[in-house]
mmCIF file as gemmi writes it, N, C-alpha and C atoms, coordinates in Angstrom:
data_model
loop_
_atom_site.group_PDB
_atom_site.id
_atom_site.type_symbol
_atom_site.label_atom_id
_atom_site.label_alt_id
_atom_site.label_comp_id
_atom_site.label_asym_id
_atom_site.label_entity_id
_atom_site.label_seq_id
_atom_site.pdbx_PDB_ins_code
_atom_site.Cartn_x
_atom_site.Cartn_y
_atom_site.Cartn_z
_atom_site.occupancy
_atom_site.B_iso_or_equiv
_atom_site.pdbx_formal_charge
_atom_site.auth_seq_id
_atom_site.auth_asym_id
_atom_site.pdbx_PDB_model_num
ATOM 1 N N . MET Axp A 1 ? -47.628 -14.717 31.075 1 0 ? 1 A 1
ATOM 2 C CA . MET Axp A 1 ? -47.824 -15.35 29.794 1 0 ? 1 A 1
ATOM 3 C C . MET Axp A 1 ? -46.7 -14.901 28.87 1 0 ? 1 A 1
ATOM 4 N N . LYS Axp A 2 ? -46.279 -15.81 28.009 1 0 ? 2 A 1
ATOM 5 C CA . LYS Axp A 2 ? -45.239 -15.496 27.035 1 0 ? 2 A 1
ATOM 6 C C . LYS Axp A 2 ? -45.754 -15.848 25.641 1 0 ? 2 A 1
ATOM 7 N N . ILE Axp A 3 ? -45.537 -14.945 24.694 1 0 ? 3 A 1
ATOM 8 C CA . ILE Axp A 3 ? -45.9 -15.181 23.299 1 0 ? 3 A 1
ATOM 9 C C . ILE Axp A 3 ? -44.62 -15.192 22.48 1 0 ? 3 A 1
ATOM 10 N N . ALA Axp A 4 ? -44.478 -16.23 21.638 1 0 ? 4 A 1
ATOM 11 C CA . ALA Axp A 4 ? -43.321 -16.359 20.758 1 0 ? 4 A 1
ATOM 12 C C . ALA Axp A 4 ? -43.747 -16.051 19.327 1 0 ? 4 A 1
ATOM 13 N N . VAL Axp A 5 ? -42.974 -15.209 18.649 1 0 ? 5 A 1
ATOM 14 C CA . VAL Axp A 5 ? -43.267 -14.828 17.268 1 0 ? 5 A 1
ATOM 15 C C . VAL Axp A 5 ? -42.155 -15.379 16.379 1 0 ? 5 A 1
ATOM 16 N N . PRO Axp A 6 ? -42.442 -16.452 15.614 1 0 ? 6 A 1
ATOM 17 C CA . PRO Axp A 6 ? -41.413 -17.047 14.765 1 0 ? 6 A 1
ATOM 18 C C . PRO Axp A 6 ? -41.28 -16.33 13.427 1 0 ? 6 A 1
ATOM 19 N N . ARG Axp A 7 ? -40.158 -16.572 12.802 1 0 ? 7 A 1
ATOM 20 C CA . ARG Axp A 7 ? -39.96 -16.136 11.421 1 0 ? 7 A 1
ATOM 21 C C . ARG Axp A 7 ? -40.73 -17.115 10.542 1 0 ? 7 A 1
ATOM 22 N N . GLU Axp A 8 ? -41.508 -16.615 9.605 1 0 ? 8 A 1
ATOM 23 C CA . GLU Axp A 8 ? -42.284 -17.494 8.723 1 0 ? 8 A 1
ATOM 24 C C . GLU Axp A 8 ? -41.346 -18.244 7.779 1 0 ? 8 A 1
ATOM 25 N N . THR Axp A 9 ? -41.703 -19.498 7.472 1 0 ? 9 A 1
ATOM 26 C CA . THR Axp A 9 ? -40.837 -20.324 6.626 1 0 ? 9 A 1
ATOM 27 C C . THR Axp A 9 ? -41.495 -20.736 5.314 1 0 ? 9 A 1
ATOM 28 N N . ALA Axp A 10 ? -42.785 -20.479 5.155 1 0 ? 10 A 1
ATOM 29 C CA . ALA Axp A 10 ? -43.478 -20.859 3.926 1 0 ? 10 A 1
ATOM 30 C C . ALA Axp A 10 ? -43.007 -19.986 2.766 1 0 ? 10 A 1
ATOM 31 N N . PRO Axp A 11 ? -42.739 -20.588 1.616 1 0 ? 11 A 1
ATOM 32 C CA . PRO Axp A 11 ? -42.309 -19.803 0.457 1 0 ? 11 A 1
ATOM 33 C C . PRO Axp A 11 ? -43.338 -18.723 0.108 1 0 ? 11 A 1
ATOM 34 N N . GLY Axp A 12 ? -42.865 -17.523 -0.113 1 0 ? 12 A 1
ATOM 35 C CA . GLY Axp A 12 ? -43.724 -16.417 -0.506 1 0 ? 12 A 1
ATOM 36 C C . GLY Axp A 12 ? -44.468 -15.741 0.634 1 0 ? 12 A 1
ATOM 37 N N . GLU Axp A 13 ? -44.335 -16.257 1.84 1 0 ? 13 A 1
ATOM 38 C CA . GLU Axp A 13 ? -45.04 -15.665 2.983 1 0 ? 13 A 1
ATOM 39 C C . GLU Axp A 13 ? -44.361 -14.366 3.396 1 0 ? 13 A 1
ATOM 40 N N . THR Axp A 14 ? -45.124 -13.291 3.464 1 0 ? 14 A 1
ATOM 41 C CA . THR Axp A 14 ? -44.555 -11.987 3.818 1 0 ? 14 A 1
ATOM 42 C C . THR Axp A 14 ? -45.136 -11.414 5.106 1 0 ? 14 A 1
ATOM 43 N N . ARG Axp A 15 ? -46.064 -12.145 5.722 1 0 ? 15 A 1
ATOM 44 C CA . ARG Axp A 15 ? -46.691 -11.629 6.944 1 0 ? 15 A 1
ATOM 45 C C . ARG Axp A 15 ? -45.87 -11.987 8.182 1 0 ? 15 A 1
ATOM 46 N N . VAL Axp A 16 ? -46.108 -11.225 9.236 1 0 ? 16 A 1
ATOM 47 C CA . VAL Axp A 16 ? -45.527 -11.516 10.543 1 0 ? 16 A 1
ATOM 48 C C . VAL Axp A 16 ? -46.693 -11.576 11.531 1 0 ? 16 A 1
ATOM 49 N N . ALA Axp A 17 ? -46.574 -12.435 12.541 1 0 ? 17 A 1
ATOM 50 C CA . ALA Axp A 17 ? -47.695 -12.706 13.445 1 0 ? 17 A 1
ATOM 51 C C . ALA Axp A 17 ? -48.147 -11.494 14.254 1 0 ? 17 A 1
ATOM 52 N N . LEU Axp A 18 ? -47.213 -10.64 14.676 1 0 ? 18 A 1
ATOM 53 C CA . LEU Axp A 18 ? -47.562 -9.463 15.481 1 0 ? 18 A 1
ATOM 54 C C . LEU Axp A 18 ? -46.828 -8.236 14.972 1 0 ? 18 A 1
ATOM 55 N N . SER Axp A 19 ? -47.501 -7.112 14.984 1 0 ? 19 A 1
ATOM 56 C CA . SER Axp A 19 ? -46.87 -5.838 14.644 1 0 ? 19 A 1
ATOM 57 C C . SER Axp A 19 ? -46.24 -5.252 15.905 1 0 ? 19 A 1
ATOM 58 N N . PRO Axp A 20 ? -45.32 -4.303 15.739 1 0 ? 20 A 1
ATOM 59 C CA . PRO Axp A 20 ? -44.78 -3.625 16.92 1 0 ? 20 A 1
ATOM 60 C C . PRO Axp A 20 ? -45.874 -2.967 17.766 1 0 ? 20 A 1
ATOM 61 N N . GLU Axp A 21 ? -46.906 -2.444 17.132 1 0 ? 21 A 1
ATOM 62 C CA . GLU Axp A 21 ? -47.995 -1.811 17.869 1 0 ? 21 A 1
ATOM 63 C C . GLU Axp A 21 ? -48.726 -2.827 18.741 1 0 ? 21 A 1
ATOM 64 N N . ALA Axp A 22 ? -48.972 -4.011 18.198 1 0 ? 22 A 1
ATOM 65 C CA . ALA Axp A 22 ? -49.636 -5.065 18.971 1 0 ? 22 A 1
ATOM 66 C C . ALA Axp A 22 ? -48.751 -5.523 20.124 1 0 ? 22 A 1
ATOM 67 N N . ILE Axp A 23 ? -47.448 -5.588 19.874 1 0 ? 23 A 1
ATOM 68 C CA . ILE Axp A 23 ? -46.507 -5.985 20.925 1 0 ? 23 A 1
ATOM 69 C C . ILE Axp A 23 ? -46.533 -4.971 22.062 1 0 ? 23 A 1
ATOM 70 N N . THR Axp A 24 ? -46.549 -3.694 21.736 1 0 ? 24 A 1
ATOM 71 C CA . THR Axp A 24 ? -46.616 -2.652 22.766 1 0 ? 24 A 1
ATOM 72 C C . THR Axp A 24 ? -47.854 -2.837 23.639 1 0 ? 24 A 1
ATOM 73 N N . ALA Axp A 25 ? -48.992 -3.108 23.021 1 0 ? 25 A 1
ATOM 74 C CA . ALA Axp A 25 ? -50.238 -3.303 23.771 1 0 ? 25 A 1
ATOM 75 C C . ALA Axp A 25 ? -50.166 -4.551 24.651 1 0 ? 25 A 1
ATOM 76 N N . LEU Axp A 26 ? -49.61 -5.624 24.119 1 0 ? 26 A 1
ATOM 77 C CA . LEU Axp A 26 ? -49.494 -6.855 24.904 1 0 ? 26 A 1
ATOM 78 C C . LEU Axp A 26 ? -48.582 -6.66 26.109 1 0 ? 26 A 1
ATOM 79 N N . ILE Axp A 27 ? -47.471 -5.987 25.889 1 0 ? 27 A 1
ATOM 80 C CA . ILE Axp A 27 ? -46.523 -5.752 26.981 1 0 ? 27 A 1
ATOM 81 C C . ILE Axp A 27 ? -47.164 -4.866 28.05 1 0 ? 27 A 1
ATOM 82 N N . ALA Axp A 28 ? -47.967 -3.899 27.629 1 0 ? 28 A 1
ATOM 83 C CA . ALA Axp A 28 ? -48.676 -3.047 28.591 1 0 ? 28 A 1
ATOM 84 C C . ALA Axp A 28 ? -49.628 -3.869 29.458 1 0 ? 28 A 1
ATOM 85 N N . ASP Axp A 29 ? -50.09 -4.993 28.924 1 0 ? 29 A 1
ATOM 86 C CA . ASP Axp A 29 ? -50.974 -5.893 29.67 1 0 ? 29 A 1
ATOM 87 C C . ASP Axp A 29 ? -50.199 -6.955 30.449 1 0 ? 29 A 1
ATOM 88 N N . GLY Axp A 30 ? -48.87 -6.852 30.454 1 0 ? 30 A 1
ATOM 89 C CA . GLY Axp A 30 ? -48.053 -7.767 31.237 1 0 ? 30 A 1
ATOM 90 C C . GLY Axp A 30 ? -47.605 -9.03 30.528 1 0 ? 30 A 1
ATOM 91 N N . VAL Axp A 31 ? -47.772 -9.08 29.221 1 0 ? 31 A 1
ATOM 92 C CA . VAL Axp A 31 ? -47.36 -10.25 28.447 1 0 ? 31 A 1
ATOM 93 C C . VAL Axp A 31 ? -45.896 -10.101 28.045 1 0 ? 31 A 1
ATOM 94 N N . ASP Axp A 32 ? -45.137 -11.186 28.11 1 0 ? 32 A 1
ATOM 95 C CA . ASP Axp A 32 ? -43.744 -11.218 27.664 1 0 ? 32 A 1
ATOM 96 C C . ASP Axp A 32 ? -43.752 -11.663 26.205 1 0 ? 32 A 1
ATOM 97 N N . VAL Axp A 33 ? -43.147 -10.882 25.307 1 0 ? 33 A 1
ATOM 98 C CA . VAL Axp A 33 ? -43.133 -11.207 23.883 1 0 ? 33 A 1
ATOM 99 C C . VAL Axp A 33 ? -41.695 -11.433 23.435 1 0 ? 33 A 1
ATOM 100 N N . VAL Axp A 34 ? -41.485 -12.575 22.766 1 0 ? 34 A 1
ATOM 101 C CA . VAL Axp A 34 ? -40.17 -12.938 22.244 1 0 ? 34 A 1
ATOM 102 C C . VAL Axp A 34 ? -40.312 -13.098 20.734 1 0 ? 34 A 1
ATOM 103 N N . VAL Axp A 35 ? -39.426 -12.456 19.966 1 0 ? 35 A 1
ATOM 104 C CA . VAL Axp A 35 ? -39.493 -12.464 18.509 1 0 ? 35 A 1
ATOM 105 C C . VAL Axp A 35 ? -38.212 -13.069 17.947 1 0 ? 35 A 1
ATOM 106 N N . GLN Axp A 36 ? -38.368 -13.979 16.988 1 0 ? 36 A 1
ATOM 107 C CA . GLN Axp A 36 ? -37.205 -14.54 16.307 1 0 ? 36 A 1
ATOM 108 C C . GLN Axp A 36 ? -36.61 -13.483 15.385 1 0 ? 36 A 1
ATOM 109 N N . SER Axp A 37 ? -35.308 -13.34 15.416 1 0 ? 37 A 1
ATOM 110 C CA . SER Axp A 37 ? -34.626 -12.365 14.571 1 0 ? 37 A 1
ATOM 111 C C . SER Axp A 37 ? -35.014 -12.571 13.109 1 0 ? 37 A 1
ATOM 112 N N . GLY Axp A 38 ? -35.349 -11.485 12.442 1 0 ? 38 A 1
ATOM 113 C CA . GLY Axp A 38 ? -35.72 -11.537 11.034 1 0 ? 38 A 1
ATOM 114 C C . GLY Axp A 38 ? -37.19 -11.831 10.789 1 0 ? 38 A 1
ATOM 115 N N . ALA Axp A 39 ? -37.981 -11.985 11.85 1 0 ? 39 A 1
ATOM 116 C CA . ALA Axp A 39 ? -39.399 -12.329 11.689 1 0 ? 39 A 1
ATOM 117 C C . ALA Axp A 39 ? -40.149 -11.297 10.85 1 0 ? 39 A 1
ATOM 118 N N . GLY Axp A 40 ? -39.746 -10.044 10.916 1 0 ? 40 A 1
ATOM 119 C CA . GLY Axp A 40 ? -40.454 -9.001 10.186 1 0 ? 40 A 1
ATOM 120 C C . GLY Axp A 40 ? -39.796 -8.565 8.894 1 0 ? 40 A 1
ATOM 121 N N . ASP Axp A 41 ? -38.712 -9.21 8.515 1 0 ? 41 A 1
ATOM 122 C CA . ASP Axp A 41 ? -37.965 -8.771 7.328 1 0 ? 41 A 1
ATOM 123 C C . ASP Axp A 41 ? -38.83 -8.661 6.076 1 0 ? 41 A 1
ATOM 124 N N . ALA Axp A 42 ? -39.649 -9.676 5.796 1 0 ? 42 A 1
ATOM 125 C CA . ALA Axp A 42 ? -40.469 -9.665 4.579 1 0 ? 42 A 1
ATOM 126 C C . ALA Axp A 42 ? -41.585 -8.627 4.649 1 0 ? 42 A 1
ATOM 127 N N . SER Axp A 43 ? -41.868 -8.136 5.848 1 0 ? 43 A 1
ATOM 128 C CA . SER Axp A 43 ? -42.888 -7.1 6.042 1 0 ? 43 A 1
ATOM 129 C C . SER Axp A 43 ? -42.265 -5.728 6.261 1 0 ? 43 A 1
ATOM 130 N N . PHE Axp A 44 ? -40.953 -5.654 6.071 1 0 ? 44 A 1
ATOM 131 C CA . PHE Axp A 44 ? -40.21 -4.405 6.239 1 0 ? 44 A 1
ATOM 132 C C . PHE Axp A 44 ? -40.292 -3.873 7.669 1 0 ? 44 A 1
ATOM 133 N N . ILE Axp A 45 ? -40.292 -4.801 8.636 1 0 ? 45 A 1
ATOM 134 C CA . ILE Axp A 45 ? -40.268 -4.439 10.052 1 0 ? 45 A 1
ATOM 135 C C . ILE Axp A 45 ? -38.959 -4.969 10.623 1 0 ? 45 A 1
ATOM 136 N N . SER Axp A 46 ? -38.145 -4.079 11.136 1 0 ? 46 A 1
ATOM 137 C CA . SER Axp A 46 ? -36.817 -4.462 11.626 1 0 ? 46 A 1
ATOM 138 C C . SER Axp A 46 ? -36.869 -5.059 13.028 1 0 ? 46 A 1
ATOM 139 N N . ASP Axp A 47 ? -35.823 -5.793 13.365 1 0 ? 47 A 1
ATOM 140 C CA . ASP Axp A 47 ? -35.682 -6.294 14.735 1 0 ? 47 A 1
ATOM 141 C C . ASP Axp A 47 ? -35.693 -5.13 15.72 1 0 ? 47 A 1
ATOM 142 N N . ASP Axp A 48 ? -35.076 -4.019 15.33 1 0 ? 48 A 1
ATOM 143 C CA . ASP Axp A 48 ? -35.045 -2.845 16.211 1 0 ? 48 A 1
ATOM 144 C C . ASP Axp A 48 ? -36.452 -2.328 16.508 1 0 ? 48 A 1
ATOM 145 N N . ALA Axp A 49 ? -37.35 -2.377 15.522 1 0 ? 49 A 1
ATOM 146 C CA . ALA Axp A 49 ? -38.729 -1.924 15.751 1 0 ? 49 A 1
ATOM 147 C C . ALA Axp A 49 ? -39.418 -2.816 16.783 1 0 ? 49 A 1
ATOM 148 N N . PHE Axp A 50 ? -39.189 -4.122 16.693 1 0 ? 50 A 1
ATOM 149 C CA . PHE Axp A 50 ? -39.759 -5.041 17.685 1 0 ? 50 A 1
ATOM 150 C C . PHE Axp A 50 ? -39.135 -4.797 19.053 1 0 ? 50 A 1
ATOM 151 N N . ARG Axp A 51 ? -37.826 -4.581 19.065 1 0 ? 51 A 1
ATOM 152 C CA . ARG Axp A 51 ? -37.114 -4.327 20.326 1 0 ? 51 A 1
ATOM 153 C C . ARG Axp A 51 ? -37.63 -3.038 20.971 1 0 ? 51 A 1
ATOM 154 N N . GLU Axp A 52 ? -37.804 -1.981 20.162 1 0 ? 52 A 1
ATOM 155 C CA . GLU Axp A 52 ? -38.308 -0.705 20.683 1 0 ? 52 A 1
ATOM 156 C C . GLU Axp A 52 ? -39.733 -0.846 21.226 1 0 ? 52 A 1
ATOM 157 N N . ALA Axp A 53 ? -40.489 -1.796 20.678 1 0 ? 53 A 1
ATOM 158 C CA . ALA Axp A 53 ? -41.847 -2.044 21.163 1 0 ? 53 A 1
ATOM 159 C C . ALA Axp A 53 ? -41.833 -2.8 22.491 1 0 ? 53 A 1
ATOM 160 N N . GLY Axp A 54 ? -40.663 -3.34 22.84 1 0 ? 54 A 1
ATOM 161 C CA . GLY Axp A 54 ? -40.526 -4.024 24.122 1 0 ? 54 A 1
ATOM 162 C C . GLY Axp A 54 ? -40.288 -5.512 24.046 1 0 ? 54 A 1
ATOM 163 N N . ALA Axp A 55 ? -40.234 -6.056 22.841 1 0 ? 55 A 1
ATOM 164 C CA . ALA Axp A 55 ? -40.01 -7.494 22.686 1 0 ? 55 A 1
ATOM 165 C C . ALA Axp A 55 ? -38.539 -7.84 22.876 1 0 ? 55 A 1
ATOM 166 N N . SER Axp A 56 ? -38.312 -9.081 23.272 1 0 ? 56 A 1
ATOM 167 C CA . SER Axp A 56 ? -36.958 -9.63 23.286 1 0 ? 56 A 1
ATOM 168 C C . SER Axp A 56 ? -36.731 -10.276 21.926 1 0 ? 56 A 1
ATOM 169 N N . ILE Axp A 57 ? -35.508 -10.179 21.408 1 0 ? 57 A 1
ATOM 170 C CA . ILE Axp A 57 ? -35.165 -10.775 20.121 1 0 ? 57 A 1
ATOM 171 C C . ILE Axp A 57 ? -34.231 -11.946 20.374 1 0 ? 57 A 1
ATOM 172 N N . VAL Axp A 58 ? -34.533 -13.091 19.754 1 0 ? 58 A 1
ATOM 173 C CA . VAL Axp A 58 ? -33.663 -14.262 19.865 1 0 ? 58 A 1
ATOM 174 C C . VAL Axp A 58 ? -33.188 -14.65 18.471 1 0 ? 58 A 1
ATOM 175 N N . PRO Axp A 59 ? -32.023 -15.309 18.369 1 0 ? 59 A 1
ATOM 176 C CA . PRO Axp A 59 ? -31.414 -15.532 17.062 1 0 ? 59 A 1
ATOM 177 C C . PRO Axp A 59 ? -32.067 -16.581 16.172 1 0 ? 59 A 1
ATOM 178 N N . ASP Axp A 60 ? -32.717 -17.584 16.755 1 0 ? 60 A 1
ATOM 179 C CA . ASP Axp A 60 ? -33.232 -18.675 15.925 1 0 ? 60 A 1
ATOM 180 C C . ASP Axp A 60 ? -34.426 -19.355 16.584 1 0 ? 60 A 1
ATOM 181 N N . ALA Axp A 61 ? -35.016 -20.315 15.848 1 0 ? 61 A 1
ATOM 182 C CA . ALA Axp A 61 ? -36.209 -21 16.351 1 0 ? 61 A 1
ATOM 183 C C . ALA Axp A 61 ? -35.918 -21.802 17.614 1 0 ? 61 A 1
ATOM 184 N N . ALA Axp A 62 ? -34.744 -22.399 17.694 1 0 ? 62 A 1
ATOM 185 C CA . ALA Axp A 62 ? -34.397 -23.18 18.885 1 0 ? 62 A 1
ATOM 186 C C . ALA Axp A 62 ? -34.418 -22.294 20.126 1 0 ? 62 A 1
ATOM 187 N N . ALA Axp A 63 ? -33.859 -21.11 20.018 1 0 ? 63 A 1
ATOM 188 C CA . ALA Axp A 63 ? -33.864 -20.169 21.143 1 0 ? 63 A 1
ATOM 189 C C . ALA Axp A 63 ? -35.276 -19.649 21.401 1 0 ? 63 A 1
ATOM 190 N N . LEU Axp A 64 ? -36.046 -19.458 20.341 1 0 ? 64 A 1
ATOM 191 C CA . LEU Axp A 64 ? -37.417 -18.949 20.482 1 0 ? 64 A 1
ATOM 192 C C . LEU Axp A 64 ? -38.278 -19.921 21.277 1 0 ? 64 A 1
ATOM 193 N N . TYR Axp A 65 ? -38.253 -21.176 20.901 1 0 ? 65 A 1
ATOM 194 C CA . TYR Axp A 65 ? -39.117 -22.153 21.556 1 0 ? 65 A 1
ATOM 195 C C . TYR Axp A 65 ? -38.537 -22.656 22.867 1 0 ? 65 A 1
ATOM 196 N N . GLY Axp A 66 ? -37.259 -22.402 23.087 1 0 ? 66 A 1
ATOM 197 C CA . GLY Axp A 66 ? -36.651 -22.755 24.355 1 0 ? 66 A 1
ATOM 198 C C . GLY Axp A 66 ? -36.73 -21.628 25.363 1 0 ? 66 A 1
ATOM 199 N N . ALA Axp A 67 ? -37.159 -20.443 24.878 1 0 ? 67 A 1
ATOM 200 C CA . ALA Axp A 67 ? -37.19 -19.248 25.741 1 0 ? 67 A 1
ATOM 201 C C . ALA Axp A 67 ? -38.248 -19.348 26.811 1 0 ? 67 A 1
């Protein structure tokens, strides 16, 4: 199974769909997680934090949904 985490586009939206902690748990269960670069910026979560949790980072929505 693969889960894609997009960067939110709604004005004023500061949430991100998954935290690094949730990503770690999903990956431990065998799920592949792909995160769009900057998805956590408004929540003060860096791409590096998602990467360290085991997610793959892609540059844009086209790459995210094509992954």
